[in-house]
N, C-alpha and C positions, 0 to 999 in steps of 0.2 A: 289304365284301361279306359277306352273311350266311353264305353257304356256306363262306367262308374261316374265319369265326369258329366255325362248327359243326365244322370239321375240327380246330381247335385245342382245342376243349373237348368231350371225349368224353361220351357219354351213359351210360357204364358207371361202376360204383363204383370209386373210387380205393382201392387196397389197399397201395401201396408208396410209399416216400418219393420215389423217382424220378418216379413218376406225379404225385404231389402237387406236387413241385417244378416240373414242367412246367406244371401249371395255375397255380401261384404266379407263375411268370414271365410267363405270359399276362396274369394279373390285374395284375401289377406294371406291365406295359406300359401298361395302361389307366389305372391309378392315376397314373402319371407324366404321362400325357397330360392327365388331369383337373387335376393339380397345376399344370401349365403354363397351363391355361386360367383356373382360379380362382386369385385371389390373396388373400392375407391382408388386403390393404388394401381391396378392393372387395367381396368375396364371402366374408366371414368364416365364416358358417354352412356354406356349401358347402365351403369349404376344410377346415374342421374335420371335416366328414363324410368327405371324401376321405382325410384322415389317419387317421381312425378305421377306415375300410375297409382301409387299408394295414396297420394294426395287427391287424385281424381276419385278414387274409391270413397274417401271420406266425404268429398263434395257431393257425390251422388247419394250416399247414405244420409247426409244432412238434409237433403231435399225432402226426405220422407219423415223427418222429425217434426213433431208439432210443438214441442216445448222449446220456446225461443232460447232459454238459457242453455239447454243441452246443444241446440243447433250452433249457438255462438261458440261453445266450447269445442265442438268438432272443427269449426273453421279456424279457431285459434290453434288447435293441434296441427292442422294443415300448415298454417303460417310458420309455426315453430319448426316443423319438420323441414320445410324448404329453407328457412333462414339458417338453420344449423348447417345444412348442406352447402349453402352459398358461402358461409364462413369458412368452410373447409377447402374450398376450391381456390386455386391460384387464378385470379382475374386476368393476369397477363396472358395465360394460355386458354382459359375457359370463359372469356368475357361473354360470348354469345349464350352459353348455358346459364351463366349468372343472370343475364338480362331476362332470359325466359322465365326464370324462377322468381325474379323480383316483380315482374309484371304479370 
């Protein structure tokens, strides 16, 4: 339902970590739903795009974190997520996607 989505995603600027975390969790729900639909076996490009969006959610959430240690852990989690995916892809066929995630 669109109204339900509108209630969960406010139209105002996010200014605090707690507000950003709330939006992150909403986005994460949709990312996990997409990951369950797209598989690495059948929809490689779509699955890679979903994982990159998950990484982008972490990046945006980290920008609201004041604690440097926690911020670094969030970025480390992004790196691990993308490196794991690059390791699963055949570079002969998906070289461009691998390059996107490495850089």
